[in-house]
Phi, psi and omega in degrees: 000138176266123177282125184256129180239146185288342184206164176298326179295317179294320177298315181297320177301312183294316181295317180297318178296320180295314179296317179303318181297319180289323176296317180298321179294319177300318179295321180292318189269332183233355178082359175205166182214155181231140179233129172261111179270171182216169180261193180093183185277323188299320186283344183308306179297333175294316179298321180302325181272320186295330182296343177269004182300142181270070175233162179279090186299335180295344179250019178250135175251128181247126171232191187234152174288327179195165180212146171277143183276071180225162176300146182300336179287345182290143175295346178276355181283125175294322181296327178300314179298320180297317180293321186283331187246336179254311188274065184233144179064227180300326182293344177293348178283349180296152176271140182248132175243095182292158173264343183216141013277351178228122176266123184263095185301319182296321179292321177295317181299327180293340180274343186290143353286144176298145178285319181212137178237126174258132179225146165256188179207139176274167179289350173267006179084009180281149172233153191048228171243040172271085195254130176307135181094349180287143176294340181269357191295315183300313179291321181296329181268356182287113182294346182262358181296139176281350184280141176261335184226140177225148171282149178234129185293159176290164175103356180239157177074180181227113001284159186278058184263159170297148186219170165234150183217147166293147176281165175302319180302320179291314183298320182285344178275066186215156180279333180203141176237134177244112179259116185257122180224154180219144176091155183295323183299316181287329175298322178292325177298314178298319179298321178295319178294319177298329180279356174115358179296140186279082177242152179306322182296336182303320181293327179289327182296343180277353182296137188291337179238052176267137168239124174260117183248126184234140171228158183301327181201168179292000000 
């Protein structure tokens, strides 16, 4: 089921509350919590709200679903947005595990299962940087791959920069996934995947604790 919200603000409120609940549960049950953040337009307002969450941020580890291979100062850096909009005030106490320039598989593996994963989706059905046409797609979508992170060649996505991405196996090894989408075109993409079209997002839709949150526009 797609959760429908009247506005981007209402969607952001719901997503932030949902993520906060999973982080709080991780802190209660294991003494630490992990969040997989993402880039794009949809998560920005979620981060603006989530940074006020009443959790012990010093015991939260934040990593990314994917990253562009650019300096963090670049406006194309996903981590830059996370630092500017989420890791502010008390939330700045969170620990950050970047994916680039070096992805530490052992450190990522220690976080599994992730407590909460935020994802956006492209109009081609890609999630993270699991992009149709990529040379890395087959391995990235293989649920049995032992790899948690893969490089993705330049020339795909927007902007068409080289990237690194978590694999499907890593993304699905999570307690909750929040898929944020906006606009009629992306709602139709999800509907096509639900109907069986072979798009990367289709595999994410099978997660037992997935929430798809939709608003008419950003």
